[in-house]
C-alpha positions in Angstrom: -5.6 -25.1 10.7 -6.2 -26.7 14.0 -2.9 -29.0 13.9 -0.9 -26.0 13.8 -2.7 -24.4 17.6 -3.3 -28.2 19.2 -1.6 -28.0 22.9 -1.0 -30.0 25.6 -1.9 -27.9 28.9 -2.3 -28.5 32.8 -5.1 -26.7 34.7 -4.0 -26.5 38.3 -5.7 -24.8 41.7 -3.3 -24.6 44.8 -0.3 -25.7 42.8 -2.1 -29.3 42.3 -2.9 -30.3 38.5 -6.5 -31.3 38.3 -6.5 -32.8 34.7 -4.4 -32.6 31.9 -5.9 -32.0 28.8 -5.4 -31.3 24.9 -7.1 -28.3 22.8 -6.7 -25.8 20.7 -5.6 -22.1 21.2 -8.6 -19.9 21.8 -11.0 -22.6 22.9 -12.8 -23.1 26.3 -13.9 -26.3 26.2 -12.1 -29.4 26.2 -12.3 -32.4 24.3 -9.4 -34.7 25.3 -8.8 -35.0 29.1 -7.5 -36.7 32.3 -7.9 -36.7 35.7 -4.8 -38.1 37.2 -5.3 -41.0 39.3 -9.0 -40.8 38.4 -10.4 -40.8 35.0 -10.1 -40.1 30.7 -12.7 -38.2 29.1 -12.8 -38.1 25.3 -15.9 -36.7 23.3 -16.3 -37.9 19.6 -19.2 -36.3 17.8 -22.9 -37.9 17.0 -25.2 -37.1 14.3 -28.7 -36.5 15.9 -31.5 -38.4 14.8 -33.7 -37.9 12.2 -33.4 -36.7 8.8 -32.2 -33.7 7.1 -34.7 -32.1 6.5 -35.0 -32.1 10.5 -32.8 -29.4 10.7 -35.2 -27.4 12.5 -36.3 -29.7 15.1 -32.6 -29.7 16.1 -31.9 -25.9 16.6 -35.3 -25.9 18.7 -34.1 -29.0 20.9 -30.9 -27.2 21.2 -32.2 -23.7 22.4 -34.3 -25.6 24.6 -31.6 -27.7 25.7 -29.6 -24.2 26.5 -32.2 -21.6 27.6 -34.8 -23.3 29.0 -33.1 -26.4 30.5 -29.6 -25.1 31.6 -28.0 -27.3 29.3 -24.0 -27.2 29.1 -22.3 -27.2 26.0 -21.2 -30.3 24.9 -17.5 -30.2 25.2 -17.8 -27.6 28.2 -19.0 -31.0 30.1 -16.6 -33.0 30.8 -14.1 -29.8 31.7 -16.9 -29.4 34.4 -16.1 -33.6 35.3 -12.4 -32.8 35.4 -12.7 -30.0 37.7 -15.3 -31.4 40.0 -15.5 -35.4 40.3 -12.8 -37.7 41.1 -13.6 -41.2 39.7 -14.8 -43.1 36.9 -18.7 -44.0 38.3 -19.3 -40.0 39.5 -17.7 -38.9 36.1 -20.0 -41.2 34.3 -23.1 -40.5 36.2 -22.7 -36.8 35.5 -22.0 -37.1 31.8 -24.9 -39.5 31.4 -27.6 -37.2 33.1 -26.3 -33.6 32.7 -28.5 -32.1 29.9 -26.3 -30.9 26.9 -26.4 -28.7 23.7 -25.7 -31.5 21.1 -25.5 -35.3 20.9 -22.1 -36.8 21.9 -20.3 -39.6 22.6 -18.5 -39.7 25.9 -15.6 -42.2 26.3 -14.1 -42.9 29.7 -11.3 -44.7 31.3 -11.0 -45.3 34.8 -8.1 -46.9 36.9 -9.6 -49.9 38.0 -10.0 -53.3 35.9 -13.3 -52.9 34.1 -13.9 -49.5 34.1 -14.0 -48.1 30.8 -17.2 -47.2 29.0 -18.8 -45.5 25.9 -21.7 -42.6 26.9 -24.0 -42.5 24.0 -26.0 -39.1 24.7 -29.1 -37.5 23.6 -29.4 -33.9 24.7 -31.7 -34.7 28.0 -29.7 -37.7 29.0 -27.7 -41.0 27.9 -29.3 -43.1 25.6 -27.0 -45.6 26.6 -23.9 -46.4 28.4 -21.9 -49.1 26.7 -19.3 -50.9 29.8 -16.3 -52.8 29.4 -16.9 -56.7 30.4 -13.4 -58.2 30.2 -15.0 -61.3 31.9 -16.5 -62.2 29.0 -14.7 -60.9 26.2 -15.1 -57.3 25.9 -11.9 -56.1 27.3 -11.7 -52.9 24.7 -14.5 -50.5 23.1 -14.0 -49.2 19.7 -16.4 -45.7 19.1 -16.0 -44.3 15.4 -18.7 -41.5 15.3 -21.7 -44.0 15.1 -24.2 -45.9 17.8 -22.2 -49.1 18.8 -25.3 -51.0 18.5 -26.2 -49.9 14.5 -24.1 -51.5 11.9 -21.6 -49.1 10.3 -21.6 -46.6 7.7 -20.4 -48.6 3.9 -18.3 -45.8 3.4 -17.1 -45.2 6.2 -16.7 -48.4 8.1 -13.7 -48.0 11.0 -15.2 -50.1 13.6 -14.7 -53.7 11.8 -11.0 -53.1 10.5 -10.2 -51.6 14.4 -12.2 -54.5 15.9 -9.9 -56.8 13.9 -6.6 -55.3 14.8 -7.4 -54.9 18.5 -8.3 -58.2 18.7 -5.1 -59.2 16.1 -3.1 -57.6 19.4 -4.6 -59.5 22.1 -5.3 -58.3 25.6 -2.2 -59.5 26.9 -0.2 -57.4 24.6 -1.6 -54.5 24.4 0.3 -51.2 25.2 0.7 -47.3 24.0 2.5 -48.7 21.1 0.0 -50.9 19.6 -3.3 -48.9 20.1 -0.8 -46.2 18.3 -0.4 -48.1 15.3 -4.3 -49.7 15.8 -5.1 -45.9 15.8 -2.5 -45.2 12.5 -3.8 -48.2 10.0 -6.2 -47.2 7.9 -8.9 -47.1 7.8 -8.9 -46.4 11.3 -6.9 -43.8 10.4 -8.3 -40.7 8.2 -6.4 -37.9 6.5 -8.9 -36.3 8.5 -7.6 -36.8 11.7 -6.2 -33.7 13.9 -4.1 -35.2 16.4 -4.1 -38.4 18.3 -3.8 -39.2 22.2 -2.8 -42.2 24.2 -3.8 -41.5 27.8 -3.7 -43.7 31.4 -5.4 -42.2 34.4 -3.9 -44.9 36.6 -0.6 -43.8 35.4 -0.6 -39.7 34.7 3.0 -39.8 33.3 1.3 -41.9 30.3 -0.3 -38.6 28.7 0.9 -37.8 25.1 -0.3 -36.5 22.2 0.5 -35.9 18.5 -0.5 -34.0 15.6 -0.9 -36.1 12.3 0.7 -33.7 9.2 1.5 -36.8 7.5 0.7 -41.0 7.6 2.8 -42.7 9.7 2.0 -46.4 10.8 5.0 -47.4 11.9 6.4 -45.0 13.9 6.9 -46.5 17.5 6.1 -43.6 20.1 5.9 -45.4 23.3 8.6 -47.5 25.9 7.4 -51.3 25.4 5.3 -53.2 28.0 3.3 -50.1 29.8 0.4 -51.4 31.5 -3.1 -49.5 32.1 -3.2 -48.0 28.4 -6.8 -46.5 27.6 -8.3 -44.5 25.2 
Protein backbone atom coordinates (compact mmCIF):
# COMPACT_ATOMS: atom_id res chain seq x y z
CA UNK A 1 0.00 0.00 0.00
CA UNK A 2 2.80 2.45 0.84
CA UNK A 3 4.12 2.09 -2.70
CA UNK A 4 0.94 3.71 -3.97
CA UNK A 5 1.29 6.80 -1.75
CA UNK A 6 5.05 7.44 -2.11
CA UNK A 7 6.03 10.83 -3.45
CA UNK A 8 8.96 13.27 -3.77
CA UNK A 9 8.51 16.83 -2.51
CA UNK A 10 10.52 20.04 -2.37
CA UNK A 11 10.11 21.86 0.96
CA UNK A 12 10.55 25.59 0.37
CA UNK A 13 10.83 28.76 2.41
CA UNK A 14 10.80 32.19 0.86
CA UNK A 15 10.92 30.69 -2.58
CA UNK A 16 14.10 28.70 -1.79
CA UNK A 17 14.25 24.91 -1.57
CA UNK A 18 15.23 23.92 1.97
CA UNK A 19 15.33 20.21 1.18
CA UNK A 20 13.99 17.50 -1.09
CA UNK A 21 12.45 14.45 0.50
CA UNK A 22 10.72 11.15 -0.19
CA UNK A 23 7.71 10.42 1.97
CA UNK A 24 4.19 9.00 2.07
CA UNK A 25 0.93 10.88 1.69
CA UNK A 26 -0.40 11.69 5.17
CA UNK A 27 2.96 11.11 6.89
CA UNK A 28 4.50 14.23 8.45
CA UNK A 29 7.94 12.83 9.27
CA UNK A 30 10.94 12.46 6.96
CA UNK A 31 12.67 9.14 6.30
CA UNK A 32 14.74 10.21 3.28
CA UNK A 33 15.86 13.74 2.50
CA UNK A 34 18.57 15.89 0.96
CA UNK A 35 19.57 19.49 1.63
CA UNK A 36 21.03 20.92 -1.59
CA UNK A 37 24.79 21.47 -1.28
CA UNK A 38 24.60 20.43 2.35
CA UNK A 39 23.90 16.82 3.30
CA UNK A 40 21.51 13.89 2.91
CA UNK A 41 19.78 11.75 5.55
CA UNK A 42 18.16 8.34 5.43
CA UNK A 43 16.46 6.69 8.43
CA UNK A 44 16.91 2.96 8.93
CA UNK A 45 15.07 1.00 11.62
CA UNK A 46 17.02 -0.51 14.52
CA UNK A 47 15.84 -3.11 16.99
CA UNK A 48 15.86 -2.25 20.67
CA UNK A 49 18.31 -4.06 22.89
CA UNK A 50 17.16 -6.71 25.30
CA UNK A 51 14.92 -9.72 24.98
CA UNK A 52 11.42 -9.75 23.55
CA UNK A 53 10.09 -9.97 27.10
CA UNK A 54 11.54 -6.52 27.83
CA UNK A 55 8.73 -4.81 25.90
CA UNK A 56 7.61 -3.01 29.05
CA UNK A 57 11.08 -1.49 29.43
CA UNK A 58 10.89 -0.18 25.88
CA UNK A 59 7.51 1.40 26.58
CA UNK A 60 8.85 3.01 29.76
CA UNK A 61 11.94 4.35 27.98
CA UNK A 62 9.81 5.75 25.17
CA UNK A 63 7.45 7.41 27.67
CA UNK A 64 10.35 8.95 29.60
CA UNK A 65 11.98 10.17 26.40
CA UNK A 66 8.85 11.70 24.92
CA UNK A 67 7.10 13.16 27.96
CA UNK A 68 9.95 13.78 30.41
CA UNK A 69 12.98 14.28 28.18
CA UNK A 70 11.52 16.49 25.47
CA UNK A 71 12.38 13.90 22.83
CA UNK A 72 11.61 14.07 19.15
CA UNK A 73 10.07 11.30 17.11
CA UNK A 74 12.82 9.51 15.20
CA UNK A 75 11.32 10.53 11.84
CA UNK A 76 10.72 14.15 12.90
CA UNK A 77 14.34 14.84 13.85
CA UNK A 78 15.64 14.52 10.25
CA UNK A 79 13.02 17.05 9.17
CA UNK A 80 14.22 19.48 11.84
CA UNK A 81 17.85 18.95 10.84
CA UNK A 82 17.14 19.38 7.13
CA UNK A 83 15.25 22.58 7.84
CA UNK A 84 17.70 24.15 10.28
CA UNK A 85 21.24 22.83 9.77
CA UNK A 86 23.48 23.73 6.83
CA UNK A 87 26.36 21.25 6.78
CA UNK A 88 27.31 17.62 7.36
CA UNK A 89 29.09 18.12 10.69
CA UNK A 90 26.29 20.12 12.32
CA UNK A 91 23.79 17.56 11.05
CA UNK A 92 25.80 14.71 12.61
CA UNK A 93 26.04 16.58 15.91
CA UNK A 94 22.31 17.15 16.16
CA UNK A 95 21.36 13.68 14.99
CA UNK A 96 23.76 12.26 17.61
CA UNK A 97 22.65 14.26 20.63
CA UNK A 98 18.94 15.10 20.32
CA UNK A 99 16.86 12.69 22.38
CA UNK A 100 14.47 10.54 20.33
CA UNK A 101 11.65 8.13 21.09
CA UNK A 102 12.92 5.01 19.31
CA UNK A 103 16.35 3.60 18.34
CA UNK A 104 17.23 4.05 14.66
CA UNK A 105 20.16 4.46 12.30
CA UNK A 106 20.71 7.83 10.64
CA UNK A 107 22.71 7.42 7.43
CA UNK A 108 24.24 10.76 6.47
CA UNK A 109 26.15 11.89 3.40
CA UNK A 110 27.88 15.24 2.86
CA UNK A 111 29.44 17.12 -0.04
CA UNK A 112 33.16 16.83 0.70
CA UNK A 113 35.49 13.80 0.55
CA UNK A 114 35.09 11.60 3.61
CA UNK A 115 31.75 13.12 4.62
CA UNK A 116 29.63 10.05 5.21
CA UNK A 117 28.54 8.33 8.41
CA UNK A 118 26.10 5.95 10.03
CA UNK A 119 24.80 7.26 13.36
CA UNK A 120 23.64 4.35 15.54
CA UNK A 121 21.09 5.83 17.89
CA UNK A 122 19.82 4.84 21.28
CA UNK A 123 16.99 6.95 22.64
CA UNK A 124 19.18 9.32 24.67
CA UNK A 125 22.18 9.76 22.36
CA UNK A 126 24.33 8.10 19.73
CA UNK A 127 25.74 4.72 20.66
CA UNK A 128 28.22 4.91 17.79
CA UNK A 129 29.11 7.13 14.82
CA UNK A 130 30.75 5.16 12.01
CA UNK A 131 32.54 7.39 9.49
CA UNK A 132 33.88 6.88 6.02
CA UNK A 133 37.65 6.52 6.00
CA UNK A 134 38.69 6.41 2.32
CA UNK A 135 42.39 6.83 3.08
CA UNK A 136 42.27 3.47 4.84
CA UNK A 137 40.05 1.69 2.34
CA UNK A 138 36.62 2.42 3.86
CA UNK A 139 35.22 4.29 0.87
CA UNK A 140 31.65 3.11 1.43
CA UNK A 141 29.46 2.03 4.33
CA UNK A 142 26.74 -0.62 4.29
CA UNK A 143 23.94 -0.46 6.86
CA UNK A 144 21.25 -3.17 6.86
CA UNK A 145 19.25 -2.68 10.09
CA UNK A 146 21.87 -4.25 12.38
CA UNK A 147 24.75 -2.74 14.37
CA UNK A 148 27.78 -2.76 12.10
CA UNK A 149 30.15 -4.08 14.80
CA UNK A 150 28.01 -7.20 15.31
CA UNK A 151 27.79 -10.15 12.89
CA UNK A 152 24.72 -10.05 10.63
CA UNK A 153 21.85 -12.37 11.39
CA UNK A 154 22.08 -15.69 9.61
CA UNK A 155 18.50 -15.41 8.41
CA UNK A 156 18.98 -11.87 7.08
CA UNK A 157 22.53 -11.39 5.84
CA UNK A 158 22.34 -8.58 3.30
CA UNK A 159 25.52 -6.93 4.56
CA UNK A 160 28.12 -9.37 3.25
CA UNK A 161 26.61 -9.58 -0.26
CA UNK A 162 26.34 -5.78 -0.40
CA UNK A 163 29.98 -5.40 0.64
CA UNK A 164 31.09 -7.90 -2.01
CA UNK A 165 29.05 -6.19 -4.70
CA UNK A 166 30.39 -2.74 -3.84
CA UNK A 167 33.98 -4.00 -3.81
CA UNK A 168 33.36 -5.66 -7.17
CA UNK A 169 32.25 -2.29 -8.57
CA UNK A 170 35.30 -0.47 -7.19
CA UNK A 171 35.71 3.09 -6.00
CA UNK A 172 36.85 4.39 -9.39
CA UNK A 173 33.76 3.03 -11.18
CA UNK A 174 30.98 3.66 -8.71
CA UNK A 175 28.07 5.74 -10.01
CA UNK A 176 24.31 5.87 -9.71
CA UNK A 177 23.79 2.92 -12.03
CA UNK A 178 26.17 0.76 -10.01
CA UNK A 179 24.56 1.66 -6.70
CA UNK A 180 21.10 1.04 -8.08
CA UNK A 181 22.17 -2.39 -9.30
CA UNK A 182 23.70 -3.25 -5.91
CA UNK A 183 20.46 -2.24 -4.20
CA UNK A 184 18.51 -4.29 -6.75
CA UNK A 185 20.43 -7.54 -6.36
CA UNK A 186 19.06 -10.22 -4.00
CA UNK A 187 19.51 -10.67 -1.12
CA UNK A 188 20.35 -6.95 -0.79
CA UNK A 189 17.06 -6.32 -2.54
CA UNK A 190 14.06 -7.83 -0.76
CA UNK A 191 10.48 -8.14 -1.90
CA UNK A 192 9.39 -5.94 0.99
CA UNK A 193 11.37 -2.97 -0.33
CA UNK A 194 8.98 -0.05 -0.77
CA UNK A 195 11.26 2.40 -2.57
CA UNK A 196 14.86 2.98 -3.56
CA UNK A 197 16.40 6.46 -3.52
CA UNK A 198 19.68 7.70 -4.95
CA UNK A 199 20.86 11.21 -4.14
CA UNK A 200 23.85 13.51 -4.01
CA UNK A 201 23.84 16.67 -1.91
CA UNK A 202 26.82 17.91 -3.94
CA UNK A 203 24.75 17.58 -7.11
CA UNK A 204 21.17 18.43 -6.08
CA UNK A 205 19.76 17.38 -9.46
CA UNK A 206 20.84 13.87 -8.49
CA UNK A 207 17.75 12.91 -6.53
CA UNK A 208 15.55 10.07 -7.71
CA UNK A 209 13.19 7.61 -6.06
CA UNK A 210 11.74 4.45 -7.58
CA UNK A 211 8.85 2.55 -6.01
CA UNK A 212 9.68 -1.14 -6.16
CA UNK A 213 6.69 -3.06 -7.45
CA UNK A 214 8.69 -5.69 -9.32
CA UNK A 215 12.22 -7.01 -9.23
CA UNK A 216 14.22 -5.27 -12.01
CA UNK A 217 17.96 -5.66 -11.36
CA UNK A 218 19.06 -4.86 -14.91
CA UNK A 219 17.27 -1.52 -15.17
CA UNK A 220 19.76 1.32 -15.67
CA UNK A 221 17.90 4.46 -14.60
CA UNK A 222 20.89 6.75 -14.23
CA UNK A 223 23.26 8.47 -16.67
CA UNK A 224 26.71 6.90 -16.79
CA UNK A 225 29.78 8.56 -15.25
CA UNK A 226 27.91 10.55 -12.62
CA UNK A 227 30.07 11.59 -9.68
CA UNK A 228 29.41 12.20 -6.00
CA UNK A 229 26.64 9.65 -5.58
CA UNK A 230 25.69 8.85 -2.00
CA UNK A 231 23.00 6.73 -0.44
